[in-house]
Residue, then its C-alpha position, 0 to 999 in steps of 0.5 A: m201713805p197713798q191717796l185711795v180713789g176707790w175699790s174696783r170689782e175686781e179688789f173688792n172680789e179678790e178681798a172679799q174672798r180673802l176675808v172669809s177665807a181668813l174668817k174660816g180660818l182663824q179658831k174663834s172662841s164663841s164670845a169672840s163670835q157673838e160680838f160681831l158678824s163673823d159668818w160672812l159667806l160668799e153669794a153670786d152677784g148677779n149685776a156683776g156682768h162680764g167676769g162675774g163677782f160676789f157680795l157678802k150675806h150673813p145668816s139672819v141673827t135674831r135680837i130681843v131689843r127694847v122699844d119706846h113708843q111714847e112720841t112716835t104718831e106724827t114723826e112717823e106719818e112724816h116718815h111714811h110720807e117721805e117714804e112714798e115721796d122719795a125711797f132714797c131718804d136719809d135720816t141721822i142716826l146719831q143722837d143726845d142721850s135724852e133723845v135715845m127712844a130705844d134700849p136694846i137688850a141686846v141677846d143675839t141669837s146666831n142661826d146656831g142658837n148661842k145667845s150673848i146676853h147684856h143688860s141696860d137701863h130702861s123705861s117703864s113705857s117700853f116693850v120688849c120686841e124680838t127683831r130678826w136681822h138679815f145683813s149683806i154687803v154689796y159692790s158699788n159701781t157708782w160708789k166704787a166701794p161697798i154698801f152695809y145693807f139691812t133688814v129687820e123683821n118684827m117677830n112678834d107681829n108676824s115676821s113684819p117689816c119694823p117701821r123706820s121710825d123703830v129701827l131708827q130709835i133702835l141704831m141711835t141707842f146702840s150708838h149710845y149703848n157702845r159709845v160711838e163717838d164717829a159712827w156712820e150717821f146716815l141710814s137711808h132706804e132703797e130696793h136691795p139691788i139684788s135680792r129686790i126686797p126695800s132694805f135700809f142701807l148705811h150710806p156710803c158717803q165719805t167711805l173712801e175719806r173715813l177709811q183713809t183716815l182709819l188706814k192711816m191710824q192703822s199703820t202708825m199703830n203698825g209702824t209703817e207709814n206707807g200702810a203697807d201691812c194695811s193693804n190687804c185689810r181695807l174691807l176688815s178695815w170697812l167693817s170695824m168702822i160699820l158694824p158699830s153703828v149696828g150694834y157690834s164691834f171687832p174684839s180687838k185681838l181678834f182683829q189683829e188676828l184677822q190683819e195678820q192672815l190676811s197680810l199673809p202673802s197667800l191665802e187660799g181663796a173662798t168659793t161661793s156658797g152656792s149660786e142660788v141667792d136668798p133674797s132675805 
């Protein structure tokens, strides 16, 4: 299988259009669409320069989570000072079971009002919090790869941004709850390159190495050593690596259907959803 050397912006633009078009073309059941982020939209990327470009944006998702604050204070103060000194600060998402502090009830409400509810055990000291999540995928000229950005708002506190400590607890529990063995391990925080809103993002280090391994596995499963059947599925495969870290996953049947759609020699391109970019 050829060694990956990174996406060009043109390749990302094309793959983003193909993926959005493939998602729209599939007849998804309501349950399948709630298990992962399926309603991606193309938006104009004003930073793309000559030739233009896109980024992907998902409608906001409401999620009810349970957070335990029994061991915060000092940790939160340390994170606060870190954010002041250096916004580009990595935190590890994965922790041992004994260190998991949050318990997502996992009630996802998309913009269409549908809900998917899952239950798990929780401690008596935890409290329920309604949160709103905003997701986007932006191409990075520096990393030659897409970067997954998100913000989390506390709907119980006038839509104020959730503190880093709460977000880390929630993500740790998503990894534990979904039995993620190789989740994206580092969370960073910086100004969103397009909306300019302070946002979390999953650090893109080792993106190409991990994707290379995943595509090789998929090629082996498909019986194609050269990876030809996966050549148009890089963005889809990348999403399948990223989404478990934020509590989502691709249903296997839907993933296979998308692979088949993206492997077609011709797929009708998608158009931008509008020139105005929602700052959220």
